[in-house]
C-alpha positions, 0 to 999 in steps of 0.5 A, a space after each residue: 500499500 505504501 509503495 502505491 502511495 509513493 507512486 501516487 506522489 510521483 504521479 502528482 509531481 509529474 503532473 505538476 511539472 506540466 504546470 512548470 513547463 507552462 510557467 509563463 502562461 500561469 504566472 497570473 493564476 494562483 490558488 488562495 490559501 483555503 481556510 477549513 472551518 470543520 475543526 472549529 479553529 481557524 486553520 488553513 488546509 495546509 495546517 490541518 493534520 487530516 485528509 480534507 477535500 475542499 470544494 470551492 464555489 467555482 468548482 461546485 458550479 463548474 462540476 454541476 454539483 447540484 445535490 449531496 449525491 454529486 459530491 462523491 464524483 469529485 472526492 476520492 474514497 467518498 461513496 454516496 449510495 441511494 435507495 431511490 431518487 427521493 429516498 435517504 442518502 447513505 454516505 461511506 468514506 474510506 470503507 466505513 460503510 453506511 447503508 439504508 438500515 444502519 445509521 449514517 456514519 457520516 453526518 452532514 452539517 448545513 450552516 451549522 445545522 446537523 443532518 445525521 440522516 441526510 436526504 437529497 439536500 439541494 446545493 443552491 448558493 453554496 460558498 464552500 463544502 468541506 469533506 473531512 475523512 476519518 472519524 471526527 468524533 472528538 469534536 462532533 460525537 456520534 454519527 461521524 465514524 467515517 467522516 463529516 461533510 460541512 456545507 456552508 452557504 454564502 453568507 450575507 455581506 452587505 451587498 444588495 441584488 440577486 440572481 434568477 436562473 432556469 434549468 432544463 434537463 432531458 433524459 430518456 424521453 422525459 424532462 425536468 424544469 427548475 427555477 432557482 435564485 437568490 436575493 440579497 438585501 440590507 434590512 437596516 444598517 446592522 441587518 443583512 440577509 440572503 434568501 435562496 429559492 429553488 423549485 424543480 418539477 418533472 419526471 423521475 428518471 426511472 419510469 413505472 410502466 405498470 402503475 395501478 394509479 396511472 402515475 409513472 413517476 413525477 417529482 415536485 421539489 421545493 427548497 427554500 433557505 435564508 441567512 440573516 446576519 445582525 452585526 451588534 458591533 465589531 465584536 458581536 454578531 448573530 447569524 440566523 438560518 432557516 431551511 425548508 424542503 418539500 418533496 411531492 412525488 406521485 408515483 414514486 416510493 422512497 425505495 425503488 428497485 429495478 432488475 439488474 438483468 433486464 433480459 432475464 427479468 422480462 423472460 421470467 415475468 413479462 407474460 406470467 405477471 406483467 401482462 406482456 409488458 417488457 421493461 427497458 433500461 430505466 423502467 420498472 413494472 410495479 403495480 403498487 400504488 406509490 406516493 412520497 411526501 416529505 416536508 422538512 424545516 430547520 431553524 438555526 441561531 449562531 451567536 459569536 462574540 469576540 473577547 480579548 481572551 478568545 471567541 465565544 460561540 453559541 450555536 443552536 438549531 431545531 429540525 423537524 422532518 415529516 415523511 410519508 412514503 407508500 409503495 414498495 412492491 414486494 413482488 417487483 412485478 405488475 401483479 397485485 400481491 403485497 406492498 409496503 409503506 412507511 410514515 416517519 416523523 423526526 424532531 431534532 434539537 441541537 445546542 452547543 456552546 464553545 470558547 475558542 482561543 484568539 486567532 493570534 494566540 500561539 497555543 490554539 484551543 477550543 473547549 465546549 459543551 454539546 447537547 443533541 436530542 432526537 425524537 422519532 416515531 415510525 409506522 410501517 404499513 402494508 397493502 395486500 392485493 390491489 388498492 390505493 394509497 388510503 388502503 395501506 394498513 399501519 403496523 403499531 407505532 414505534 417511538 425512539 428517543 436519543 439524548 447525547 450530552 458531551 464535553 469536549 476540548 482540543 488544543 494545538 500546541 507548538 513543540 517548535 516553530 514548525 512542529 505542532 501537536 494536537 490533542 483532543 478529548 470528548 466525554 460522551 453520555 448517550 441515552 437511548 429509549 424505545 417504545 412500541 405498541 402491541 399489534 400486527 403487520 400483515 405481509 400477505 404471502 410472507 405471513 403476519 408479523 406480531 409486534 409485542 408491547 416494548 419499553 426499554 432504555 439504556 445509557 452508555 458513556 465513553 471517552 473519545 481521544 484524538 492525537 496528531 503531529 504535524 510539521 509545516 515546511 516554510 508555509 508551503 508543505 506539511 506532513 502529519 500523522 493522526 490517530 483518532 477514535 470513532 464511536 456509535 452508541 448501541 440501540 435496539 431493533 424493534 421490528 423483529 421483536 415479534 418474530 419469535 423468542 429466539 430471534 427477539 433474544 438474539 437481535 432485540 438489541 445491539 452494542 456500541 461500535 468503536 474503531 481506531 483510525 491511523 493516518 499519515 499524509 502530506 499536502 502542499 503548494 507547488 510552483 508559486 501556488 499554482 497547484 495544491 496536492 495532498 496524499 494520505 494513507 490510512 488504516 482503520 480497525 473496528 472490532 465491534 461493528 454494527 452491521 445489517 443482517 437480512 433474514 430469509 426463509 428456506 426459499 431465499 425470501 426476505 423476512 426482514 431488512 431492518 436487523 442490526 447486530 454488533 457482532 461484526 468486525 472490519 478492517 480498512 486500509 488504503 490511500 487517496 491523492 488529490 491535485 488541483 490548480 492551474 496548468 496554464 492561466 487558461 487551463 485548470 485541473 482537478 484530479 483525485 484517486 482513491 484506493 480502499 481495501 475494506 474487509 470483514 474480519 468477522 461477520 456472522 451473517 446467519 447462524 450457519 454462515 460467516 462472511 469473514 474475508 468478504 469485502 465490505 459491500 457498497 465500497 468500490 475498490 478504487 475511484 478516480 476523477 479528472 476534471 479540466 476547465 479551459 477558458 478561451 476568454 474571460 467569458 467562454 469556457 468548456 469543461 470535461 470530466 471523467 469519473 472511474 468507479 471500481 468493481 463494487 460488491 452490492 450485497 454482503 455475500 458478494 454475489 451481486 457485483 457492480 462492474 467497473 464504471 466510467 462516467 463522463 461529462 461535458 459542459 460549455 458556457 458563456 458568462 458575464 457579470 450580468 448573465 450566463 448560459 451553459 449547456 452540459 451533458 452528464 453520463 455521456 455514454 448513458 451507463 446503466 448501473 446500480 446506485 445502492 444495495 442489491 437484493 433478491 426478489 422480496 416475495 419470490 426469493 431467488 429468481 436468478 436476478 438481483 434488484 437495486 436502485 439505479 443511478 441517473 441516465 444521460 442528462 442533457 441540460 441547459 442553464 440560464 442565469 441573470 444577475 440583477 
């Protein structure tokens, strides 16, 4: 592995030499010193002893990064999986995997508001995105075992005006239309604001040709946000954040599974269950009535006050999410057997106070308190035979409360002028409480699941340390090593409690997850700040690992996909390398490569099957990205990008595998200070590939096929924006 790392460093330097050969042209271009905010102390990217990818406003725009799922194509060793176009998003970093049924091991913070279970977060008017790899539990607590993503929208700065834009996309004979924009206003001499809006209407990219309610898939997506800044004086300011997202998707369930082998599927089901209908590349044939409605809103306050000794912060937020989604087709055909649905309500409170050292202090430090509260209610439901949305029958309500209370601190101590030591420590107290009412859930041919009355609670506390050493050479190059711990509290399984005493005893609860991560790396600026490179190697060891188990009957039919145990163990090792900057004054480059070898050290999948030695599923062996932007003039530009995704296992057994994929994109545009127009093509070759976990047929079991959510087809887009 480390030999490979040296080869990558050599490759980086060779690419950088290309910039040196064009030195006369590139003298006018240089990279700004990037400030990373994710470590809660003002550090440049060179000073941070951690692998970090920072996406600037310019790169976000040029690379067509429009929502959270697009981030993975420009950040090596970051994999974003989905279970449907409007469903939850699962993010994995460095082999530390997330899937739809295990809590996300990557938290997302949008303007300081935590999203521990992010959906399709729209990225409108974003100033900077930071992807911090490796556990960040010392500063952020649970749900950051793999890393963290910090999204900061543009802050109000006293300017007035705005933008309005229009986007059109065409794909597979279908289309979407989007209007977006932002308004900047000064409400008085102390109060400035930004209001962002975005509304998308159009077709889903997977079409349902057998809908029983004549809805083939439609999406109406509204995203609103605002930031207000009140400047009391030079030392004190208050930032206020508001976010509202609403999705109305008739004809879509949050989970959509298409057959991976279309020919085999059509041969088996076209005449027998699909009334002669055959599905195409981006089509499904499900009779189940489908409908998804999601509403989410959040409010955040951030008070910042400067003192001689440092800076005092109070950050608080409230977030509410209400989801209703119906129509998972258990037989995955046009026949009316059985379908499922979910009602989910979440409430989150987050409060943090911290005190930072002043920016000019030799010893940098932060100390703080954090409290996070989550309240969740959920109802599963089923429809047996034909019917409509109103005919779904709910199971008993499940209630879940989580409270995390922590005190944390971190100090950066200079051992010499160039050698810094970082030490951090967090004490976390996690409380979990669950309740379930008695009742039943009828799954038709799969049987009736009984739900007993349940009420349980537990507490767990842990210490989460971090230690780093970093050496900076003349403010141009740094080397570092970091050791840190990751942590997830234990919890309970509810849906299996009525499936028999043995299963209830074995899977009723699961223990906490702990891992250790070790990293070495280097980063720096080359050729008078024309290029920035970073390279890092890592090793991660988790002896207690929370993993999803899928119970099946003797015929291979899935009995439950919601079981979690803590009996597994994994190890992951690999590296990533990045290069960005200017090859000439007109040509810029973004290059990334990631390699991950993640394996199960232990995985008792069933009572008779252990998947020890299997690769961790949903983790590609490698991924790579190359993006080039060429500016002909101050107004005309063209961009080309290519992403390569290595072979990826799509289920724990490794029996469903996604082959290596190459995904290309092109865009060209013209822009002035007042308006811009661009044309872009994504997924040029129209690759059809799985975007998440694959399953056998839920009702029929092993029918010789696998079913998985699909990534988007070729998208041809036109975007126009006007500034006023």
